[in-house]
C-alpha positions as CSV (number, residue, x, y, z in Angstrom):
1,M,253.2,124.7,26.1
2,S,254.1,121.4,24.6
3,P,252.1,118.4,25.7
4,K,253.8,116.0,28.2
5,P,255.2,112.8,26.7
6,I,253.3,109.6,27.6
7,N,254.7,108.1,30.8
8,L,256.0,104.7,29.7
9,S,255.6,103.4,33.3
10,L,251.9,103.6,33.0
11,Q,250.0,100.4,32.6
12,P,249.0,99.6,29.0
13,K,245.3,99.7,30.0
14,D,245.8,103.3,31.2
15,V,247.4,104.4,27.9
16,E,244.6,102.6,26.0
17,S,242.0,104.4,28.2
18,L,243.6,107.8,27.5
19,I,243.5,107.2,23.8
20,K,239.9,106.0,23.8
21,V,238.8,108.9,26.0
22,G,240.6,111.4,23.8
23,S,238.8,110.0,20.7
24,A,235.4,110.2,22.5
25,L,236.0,113.7,23.6
26,M,236.9,114.9,20.2
27,A,233.8,113.3,18.7
28,E,231.3,115.1,21.1
29,H,230.2,118.6,20.2
30,D,227.4,119.1,22.7
31,L,229.0,121.0,25.6
32,N,226.8,119.6,28.3
33,K,227.2,116.0,27.1
34,L,231.0,116.7,26.8
35,L,231.4,117.9,30.4
36,S,229.5,114.9,31.7
37,L,231.6,112.6,29.6
38,I,234.8,114.3,30.8
39,L,233.9,113.9,34.5
40,R,232.5,110.4,34.1
41,K,235.6,109.0,32.2
42,S,238.0,110.7,34.7
43,R,236.2,109.2,37.7
44,K,236.1,105.7,36.1
45,I,239.8,105.6,35.1
46,L,241.0,106.9,38.5
47,G,238.4,105.0,40.7
48,A,237.0,108.2,42.2
49,D,233.6,108.1,44.0
50,A,232.7,111.7,43.2
51,G,233.8,114.6,41.1
52,S,233.0,118.2,40.2
53,L,233.8,120.4,37.2
54,F,234.2,124.2,37.0
55,L,234.6,126.4,33.9
56,I,236.2,129.8,33.7
57,E,234.0,132.9,33.2
58,W,235.6,135.6,31.2
59,K,235.3,139.4,31.0
60,G,235.7,140.0,27.4
61,N,238.2,137.6,25.9
62,E,241.2,138.2,28.2
63,T,240.3,138.5,31.9
64,P,239.0,135.5,33.9
65,T,236.6,136.6,36.6
66,H,234.9,133.6,38.2
67,L,234.7,129.8,38.3
68,R,231.2,128.6,37.3
69,F,230.1,125.3,38.9
70,E,229.0,123.3,35.9
71,L,228.7,119.6,37.0
72,S,228.7,117.3,40.0
73,Q,228.7,113.5,40.1
74,N,228.6,111.1,43.0
75,D,228.2,107.3,43.2
76,S,227.3,107.2,46.8
77,I,224.6,109.9,47.3
78,E,222.2,111.7,45.0
79,V,223.4,115.2,44.3
80,S,221.5,118.1,42.7
81,L,223.3,120.9,40.9
82,H,222.8,124.4,42.2
83,E,224.2,127.1,40.0
84,S,227.1,128.9,41.8
85,R,230.2,130.9,41.1
86,L,233.5,131.1,42.9
87,P,235.9,134.0,42.9
88,I,239.3,133.1,41.4
89,N,241.5,133.5,44.5
90,M,243.6,131.4,46.8
91,K,240.9,130.8,49.5
92,S,239.0,127.9,47.8
93,L,240.5,124.7,46.5
94,A,239.2,125.2,43.0
95,G,240.1,128.9,43.1
96,Y,243.7,128.1,44.1
97,V,244.1,125.6,41.2
98,A,242.6,128.1,38.7
99,L,244.8,131.0,39.9
100,T,248.1,129.1,40.2
101,K,247.4,126.7,37.3
102,T,248.9,123.9,39.5
103,R,247.4,120.7,40.8
104,L,246.3,120.0,44.4
105,L,246.8,116.5,45.8
106,I,245.4,116.2,49.3
107,D,245.1,112.9,51.3
108,D,242.4,114.3,53.6
109,V,240.8,117.7,53.1
110,Y,239.8,117.9,56.8
111,N,243.5,117.9,57.7
112,I,244.8,120.8,55.6
113,H,247.4,122.7,57.5
114,R,246.2,126.1,58.7
115,E,249.1,127.9,57.1
116,M,247.9,126.9,53.7
117,P,246.2,129.8,51.8
118,Y,243.3,127.5,50.9
119,Q,240.8,125.6,53.0
120,F,238.1,123.0,52.5
121,M,234.6,124.4,52.6
122,N,232.5,121.6,54.2
123,T,229.0,123.0,53.5
124,F,228.2,120.1,51.1
125,D,229.3,117.5,53.7
126,K,227.2,119.1,56.5
127,T,224.1,119.3,54.2
128,T,224.3,115.8,52.9
129,G,226.2,113.7,55.5
130,Y,228.8,112.8,52.9
131,R,232.4,112.5,54.0
132,S,234.9,114.1,51.6
133,K,238.4,112.9,52.1
134,S,241.0,112.4,49.4
135,L,241.1,115.0,46.6
136,L,242.9,115.4,43.3
137,S,242.2,118.8,41.6
138,V,243.9,119.8,38.3
139,P,243.6,122.8,36.0
140,M,242.2,122.3,32.5
141,L,244.7,124.0,30.2
142,D,244.5,124.2,26.5
143,H,247.4,124.0,24.0
144,K,248.2,127.7,24.7
145,H,248.3,127.1,28.4
146,T,245.1,129.1,28.8
147,M,242.9,128.2,31.8
148,I,239.6,126.6,30.7
149,G,238.4,125.2,34.0
150,V,239.1,122.9,36.9
151,I,238.4,119.2,37.5
152,Q,238.1,117.9,41.0
153,L,238.0,114.2,41.9
154,W,237.0,113.0,45.4
155,N,237.5,109.9,47.4
156,K,239.5,107.3,45.5
157,K,238.1,103.9,46.4
158,L,239.7,100.5,46.9
159,N,236.6,98.9,45.5
160,P,235.2,101.1,42.7
161,K,231.7,99.5,43.0
162,L,231.4,100.2,46.8
163,V,228.9,102.8,48.0
164,L,230.6,105.0,50.6
165,T,229.0,105.8,54.0
166,E,230.2,107.8,56.9
167,K,231.3,104.6,58.6
168,N,233.3,103.0,55.8
169,T,234.9,106.1,54.2
170,N,238.0,106.1,56.3
171,K,238.6,102.4,55.6
172,E,237.7,102.3,52.0
173,V,239.0,105.7,50.7
174,I,242.7,105.9,49.8
175,P,244.8,108.9,48.6
176,F,245.4,109.6,44.9
177,D,249.0,109.2,43.8
178,E,251.4,110.6,41.3
179,S,250.3,108.3,38.6
180,D,246.8,109.5,39.2
181,C,248.0,113.1,38.8
182,F,249.6,112.4,35.5
183,L,246.5,110.5,34.2
184,L,244.1,113.3,35.3
185,E,246.4,116.0,33.9
186,S,246.5,114.2,30.6
187,L,242.8,113.9,30.6
188,A,242.3,117.5,31.6
189,S,244.5,118.7,28.8
190,Q,242.5,116.7,26.3
191,A,239.3,117.9,27.9
192,A,240.3,121.5,27.7
193,I,240.9,121.3,24.0
194,A,237.6,119.4,23.5
195,V,235.7,122.0,25.5
196,E,237.3,124.8,23.3
197,N,236.4,122.8,20.2
198,A,232.8,122.4,21.4
199,K,232.5,126.1,22.1
200,L,234.0,126.9,18.7
201,Y,231.6,124.4,17.1
202,S,228.7,126.1,19.0
203,D,229.9,129.6,17.9
204,I,230.1,128.4,14.3
205,E,226.6,126.9,14.5
206,Q,225.2,130.1,16.0
207,L,227.0,132.1,13.2
208,F,225.5,129.8,10.6
209,E,222.0,130.0,12.1
210,G,222.4,133.8,12.1
211,F,223.3,133.6,8.4
212,I,220.2,131.4,7.7
213,K,217.9,133.9,9.6
214,A,219.4,136.8,7.6
215,S,218.8,134.8,4.4
216,V,215.2,134.2,5.3
217,H,214.8,137.9,6.2
218,A,216.2,138.8,2.8
219,I,213.7,136.6,1.1
220,E,210.7,137.9,3.0
221,A,211.8,141.5,2.6
222,R,211.1,141.2,-1.1
223,D,207.5,140.0,-0.4
224,P,206.4,141.1,3.1
225,T,203.1,139.4,2.7
226,T,204.8,136.0,3.0
227,S,206.5,137.0,6.3
228,G,206.9,134.0,8.6
229,H,206.2,131.4,5.9
230,S,209.7,129.8,6.1
231,E,209.6,129.6,9.9
232,R,206.2,128.1,9.9
233,V,207.1,125.5,7.3
234,S,210.2,124.6,9.3
235,T,208.1,124.2,12.5
236,L,205.5,122.0,10.8
237,T,208.0,119.9,8.9
238,L,210.1,119.2,12.0
239,A,207.1,118.3,14.0
240,L,205.8,115.9,11.3
241,A,209.2,114.2,11.0
242,Q,209.4,113.8,14.8
243,E,205.9,112.4,14.9
244,A,206.9,109.9,12.3
245,N,209.8,108.9,14.6
246,N,207.2,108.0,17.3
247,R,205.3,105.6,14.9
248,S,206.2,102.0,14.2
249,D,203.3,101.0,11.9
250,G,203.0,101.0,8.1
251,I,205.7,102.9,6.3
252,F,206.9,104.5,9.5
253,K,208.6,101.3,10.8
254,D,211.3,101.9,8.2
255,I,211.6,105.6,8.7
256,Y,213.6,107.3,11.5
257,F,215.2,110.7,11.5
258,T,218.3,111.2,13.7
259,D,219.2,114.5,15.2
260,K,221.5,115.0,12.2
261,H,218.6,114.4,9.8
262,L,216.3,116.8,11.8
263,K,218.9,119.5,11.6
264,E,219.1,119.0,7.8
265,I,215.3,119.2,7.6
266,Q,215.3,122.4,9.7
267,Y,217.8,124.2,7.5
268,A,216.3,123.0,4.3
269,S,212.9,124.1,5.4
270,L,214.1,127.6,6.4
271,L,215.9,128.0,3.1
272,H,213.5,126.3,0.7
273,D,212.4,129.5,-0.9
274,F,215.7,131.4,-0.9
275,G,215.8,131.1,-4.7
276,K,212.9,133.6,-4.9
277,I,215.6,136.2,-4.5
278,G,216.4,135.5,-8.1
279,V,212.9,136.0,-9.4
280,R,211.8,139.5,-10.6
281,E,209.9,141.2,-7.8
282,S,207.1,142.3,-10.1
283,V,206.5,138.6,-11.0
284,L,207.0,137.4,-7.4
285,V,204.2,139.7,-6.0
286,K,202.0,139.9,-9.1
287,A,198.4,140.3,-7.9
288,K,196.7,140.7,-11.2
289,K,197.2,139.4,-14.8
290,L,198.4,142.8,-15.9
291,Y,201.0,144.8,-14.2
292,P,199.8,148.0,-12.5
293,L,201.5,150.3,-15.0
294,E,199.9,148.4,-17.9
295,L,196.4,148.9,-16.5
296,E,197.2,152.5,-16.0
297,V,198.2,152.8,-19.7
298,I,194.9,151.1,-20.7
299,R,193.0,153.6,-18.5
300,N,194.8,156.4,-20.3
301,H,193.9,154.9,-23.6
302,I,190.2,154.8,-22.5
303,D,190.4,158.5,-21.5
304,M,191.9,159.3,-24.9
305,L,189.2,157.5,-26.7
306,H,186.7,159.3,-24.5
307,Q,188.2,162.6,-25.5
308,T,188.2,161.5,-29.2
309,Y,184.4,160.7,-29.0
310,R,183.8,164.1,-27.3
311,I,185.7,166.0,-30.0
312,E,183.8,164.0,-32.7
313,L,180.5,165.0,-31.0
314,L,181.4,168.7,-30.8
315,E,182.5,168.7,-34.4
316,N,179.3,167.0,-35.6
317,Q,177.2,169.5,-33.5
318,V,179.1,172.5,-35.0
319,Q,178.6,171.2,-38.5
320,Y,174.9,170.5,-37.8
321,L,174.3,174.0,-36.5
322,A,176.2,175.5,-39.5
323,K,173.8,173.7,-41.8
324,G,170.8,175.3,-40.0
325,G,170.1,172.6,-37.5
326,K,168.8,173.4,-34.0
327,K,169.8,172.3,-30.5
328,N,167.6,169.7,-28.9
329,D,165.8,168.6,-32.0
330,D,165.7,165.0,-32.9
331,L,169.0,165.0,-34.9
332,W,170.8,166.9,-32.2
333,N,169.6,164.5,-29.5
334,N,170.6,161.5,-31.7
335,L,174.1,162.9,-31.8
336,E,174.1,163.1,-28.0
337,R,172.7,159.5,-27.7
338,T,175.4,158.1,-30.0
339,Y,178.0,159.8,-27.9
340,Q,176.6,158.5,-24.7
341,M,176.4,154.9,-26.1
342,K,180.1,155.1,-27.1
343,V,181.0,156.4,-23.6
344,E,179.0,153.6,-21.9
345,S,180.6,151.1,-24.2
346,L,184.0,152.4,-23.2
347,Q,183.1,152.0,-19.5
348,Q,181.8,148.4,-20.1
349,T,185.0,147.6,-22.0
350,F,187.2,148.9,-19.1
351,D,185.0,147.0,-16.6
352,A,185.4,143.8,-18.6
353,I,189.2,144.4,-18.7
354,S,189.2,144.9,-14.9
355,E,187.2,141.7,-14.4
356,C,189.5,139.7,-16.6
357,N,192.4,141.1,-14.8
358,E,191.4,139.4,-11.6
359,P,192.7,135.8,-10.8
360,T,189.3,134.3,-11.3
361,V,187.7,131.9,-13.8
362,L,186.4,133.8,-16.8
363,S,182.7,133.7,-17.8
364,K,181.7,133.1,-21.5
365,D,180.4,136.7,-21.8
366,V,183.7,138.1,-20.6
367,E,185.6,135.9,-23.0
368,I,183.5,137.2,-25.9
369,Q,184.2,140.8,-24.8
370,L,187.9,140.0,-24.6
371,Q,188.0,138.9,-28.3
372,R,186.4,142.3,-29.3
373,L,189.2,144.2,-27.6
374,K,191.7,143.5,-30.4
375,D,189.5,145.6,-32.7
376,I,189.5,148.7,-30.6
377,H,191.9,151.4,-31.7
378,G,192.3,155.1,-31.2
379,K,194.2,158.1,-32.4
380,R,196.7,160.2,-30.5
381,L,196.8,164.0,-30.9
382,D,199.8,163.6,-33.2
383,G,197.7,161.4,-35.5
384,S,199.4,158.1,-34.7
385,T,197.1,155.2,-33.8
386,F,197.2,152.9,-30.9
387,A,195.5,149.6,-29.9
388,L,193.6,149.7,-26.6
389,V,195.1,146.4,-25.6
390,N,198.1,144.8,-27.3
391,S,198.3,141.1,-28.2
392,D,200.5,140.2,-25.2
393,Q,198.1,141.9,-22.8
394,L,195.2,140.2,-24.4
395,F,196.9,136.9,-24.1
396,R,197.5,137.5,-20.3
397,L,194.0,138.7,-19.7
398,S,192.8,135.4,-21.2
399,I,194.7,133.3,-18.5
400,S,192.1,130.9,-17.2
401,K,193.5,130.4,-13.7
402,G,195.6,132.7,-11.5
403,T,197.6,135.7,-12.7
404,L,200.7,134.3,-14.3
405,S,201.4,133.6,-17.9
406,S,203.2,130.3,-18.7
407,E,206.5,132.2,-19.0
408,E,205.9,134.0,-15.7
409,R,205.0,130.7,-14.0
410,K,208.2,129.1,-15.3
411,E,210.1,132.1,-13.8
412,I,208.4,131.5,-10.4
413,E,209.0,127.7,-10.6
414,A,212.7,128.4,-11.4
415,H,213.1,129.6,-7.8
416,V,213.6,126.0,-6.7
417,S,216.5,125.6,-9.1
418,H,217.9,129.0,-7.9
419,T,217.6,127.7,-4.3
420,Y,219.5,124.5,-5.2
421,E,222.3,126.4,-7.1
422,F,222.7,128.7,-4.1
423,L,222.7,126.0,-1.5
424,K,225.1,123.7,-3.2
425,Q,227.7,126.5,-3.1
426,I,227.8,126.4,0.7
427,P,230.5,124.1,2.1
428,W,228.1,122.0,4.2
429,T,229.5,119.6,6.8
430,S,229.0,115.9,6.2
431,E,226.1,116.1,8.7
432,L,224.3,118.7,6.6
433,K,225.2,117.6,3.1
434,N,221.6,116.7,2.1
435,V,220.2,120.2,2.7
436,P,220.4,121.3,-1.0
437,D,218.8,118.0,-2.2
438,I,215.9,118.2,0.3
439,A,215.1,121.8,-0.6
440,H,215.5,121.1,-4.3
441,A,212.6,118.5,-4.3
442,H,210.0,120.2,-2.2
443,H,207.8,121.0,-5.2
444,E,208.0,117.5,-6.7
445,K,204.9,115.3,-6.9
446,L,204.9,111.6,-6.3
447,N,203.1,111.0,-9.7
448,G,205.8,112.9,-11.6
449,T,203.8,116.1,-12.2
450,G,205.9,118.3,-10.0
451,Y,208.8,120.6,-10.8
452,P,211.6,121.4,-11.6
453,R,212.6,117.8,-12.5
454,A,209.3,115.9,-12.6
455,L,210.8,113.3,-10.3
456,E,209.1,110.0,-9.5
457,S,208.2,109.1,-5.9
458,K,211.2,106.8,-5.3
459,E,213.5,109.7,-6.4
460,I,212.1,112.2,-3.9
461,P,213.7,112.4,-0.5
462,V,211.2,111.5,2.3
463,A,212.1,114.9,4.0
464,S,211.1,116.7,0.8
465,Q,207.8,114.7,0.7
466,I,207.1,116.0,4.2
467,M,208.0,119.5,3.4
468,A,205.7,119.5,0.3
469,I,202.7,118.9,2.6
470,T,203.6,121.6,5.1
471,D,204.5,124.1,2.3
472,I,201.1,123.6,0.6
473,F,199.2,123.8,3.9
474,D,200.8,127.1,5.0
475,A,200.5,128.7,1.6
476,L,196.8,127.9,1.6
477,V,195.9,129.1,5.1
478,A,198.3,132.1,5.1
479,R,196.8,135.5,5.5
480,D,195.3,137.2,2.4
481,R,198.0,138.0,-0.2
482,P,197.6,140.3,-3.2
483,Y,197.3,137.3,-5.5
484,K,195.1,135.1,-3.4
485,K,192.6,134.9,-0.5
486,A,193.4,132.8,2.6
487,I,191.2,129.8,2.9
488,S,189.9,128.0,6.0
489,R,192.0,125.4,7.8
490,D,189.4,122.7,7.1
491,K,189.4,123.6,3.4
492,A,193.2,123.4,3.3
493,L,193.2,120.0,5.0
494,Q,190.6,118.8,2.5
495,I,192.8,120.0,-0.4
496,L,195.7,118.0,1.1
497,S,193.6,114.9,1.4
498,D,192.4,115.4,-2.3
499,E,196.0,115.7,-3.5
500,A,197.0,112.6,-1.5
501,R,194.2,110.6,-3.1
502,Q,195.3,111.7,-6.5
503,G,198.8,110.4,-5.8
504,M,200.5,113.8,-5.8
505,I,201.6,113.9,-2.1
506,N,202.4,111.3,0.5
507,S,199.0,110.0,1.9
508,D,200.6,108.4,5.0
509,F,202.2,111.7,6.1
510,V,199.1,113.7,5.2
511,D,197.0,111.3,7.4
512,L,199.6,111.7,10.2
513,F,199.6,115.5,9.8
514,I,195.8,115.6,10.2
515,R,195.3,112.8,12.7
516,Q,197.9,114.2,15.1
517,K,196.7,117.8,14.6
518,I,200.2,119.0,13.8
519,F,198.7,121.9,11.8
520,L,197.6,123.5,15.2
521,L,201.3,124.4,15.8
522,T,200.9,127.4,13.4
523,T,197.2,127.9,13.3
524,S,194.7,128.6,16.1
C-alpha cells in the first residue's frame, strides 16, 4: 500500500511536526521508549488528554491472535498499567479497528448507537472517576499494510494544558476532526514502521548476542578449566566502568561511559580471549614444562637404562661364576651394590626431572642435576644410542618460571592479535566500532611492558585499562588450573596493588575496584 501524499491543506507547523516525529521515531531502537514516544508525540500534536497503545500478538508469523495492552498515558489522572489482552473481534473499540483496519472517530463514546457492533467498555471510568468522551482510534499499518497495533487518543482539549475533571469535561473536550484523522494516520504509519524496525533491531541484537555466547563457548570448550572466565571479566569490567560513572573526583571527572560505550565494553570483554582458538591446544593447557608424551618417553628411556644395567649385572655375574667365583662373596655383593647404586641414581634422576617439570622456582641442587642429564645416554636393543633428555627438553626443564618456553609464551601472547584480526572482520555498527581496539589492548601495560604492541599509557583505551585489572584478578583467583593454583582474594588484590604501584596498571581504577568491593560480584 503506497503512503498517502501529504495533505497540502495542513498547517505548516503540522507538516513540520510530522517530519520531526518521523525522524525521532526512526532514531529510537528501544521498543519501550519508542512506544512511549509514539503516544506522547501523537497526544501533543493532536491535543489529546489521554491515550493508549496496543500491539498485535501473533501465532507464528501469520495469524494475529490478540491485542496486547502496552501503554497508557493521561494528563489529568495518574494511571497504572495492568497487563491485559483483548481478542481481535468487533466488540471492543480497539478490536474493531484491528480487525477492520479502519479508523474510528467518535464524538462521545457514551453515545454509541446500539446497532454498532462495538461498544465502549467503561470499566476504567468507573474505577478512576475519569470521563472518557471523544475518541480517535487508528490502526498502525506498516508499508505492507500489515497490522502492527492500534493507537487510541482520548478527549481532545480546547486548552491542552488544562486538567480535566468530571465537571469540566463536557465543556472543555471537543471532537477530533478529519484533519486529526489524517495526522494520526500519518503518525501511525510512521510508528508502525518504527516499531517493526525496533523489533528487527532487537532480533538482530539477540542474534548477535547469541553468536557472542557461542563464540565464548567455543573458546572455553578448548580449555574447560577456564569456564566462565569471559563472563566474569565482562561482569567485573562493566561494574567498574559504571562505578567510574558515579564518581566526579580525580580522573573520573573527565570519564563517562554512555550506554553505547558500555555495550562496547561488554562485547569486548566477552570476546577478549577469542583468539585463543588459534593457539595450539597443547600449549593452551600446558600444565608442565614438558608435554605428557615427552615425559612418558623419558620414563621409557629410564626403564631401558634400568634393563641395560640389569643385563650388565647378569652378564658380570655369569662371567664371575665362570671364573670360579661364588655367590654372596665380597665380589659378588659388590656387583649387586654397584647395580643398586645405578638403579637408585636412575630414580633420583627421574625424580629430579619430575621436580624440574613443575612450574616452580628451581633450587641450585636441581639445576646441577639438570646439567648432568645431557651426559646420560643409553643403548636400544638394536644397538643404536639415545640421549635420556634431548637439548630442547633440557632447555624447557630449565625454565625458571612457569611452564612455557619463550616461543610457547609468544604463541600464547599471540592470542591477542588473533582476537583483533578476528574481531575486525566483523561489520560492527558505528556504535560498536571500538570493540576490536578495546579487546586488542587488554594485555598492554601503562609503562609500555605489555603486549602485543608495548603501548604507552596514552595509547591504551580506558576501557582496556579497566579490563586489564579485572582480567588479572579473575585469572589469579580462578579455581585451580593444571598450570597454576588459585590464590586467595586478598593475595590477588595485593598483587593488583603492587602492579599499580609499579605503574603497570591504572592505580585509580585499582583503588576504585578495591574500595567499592566490586570483586565481590564474582567471588564470595
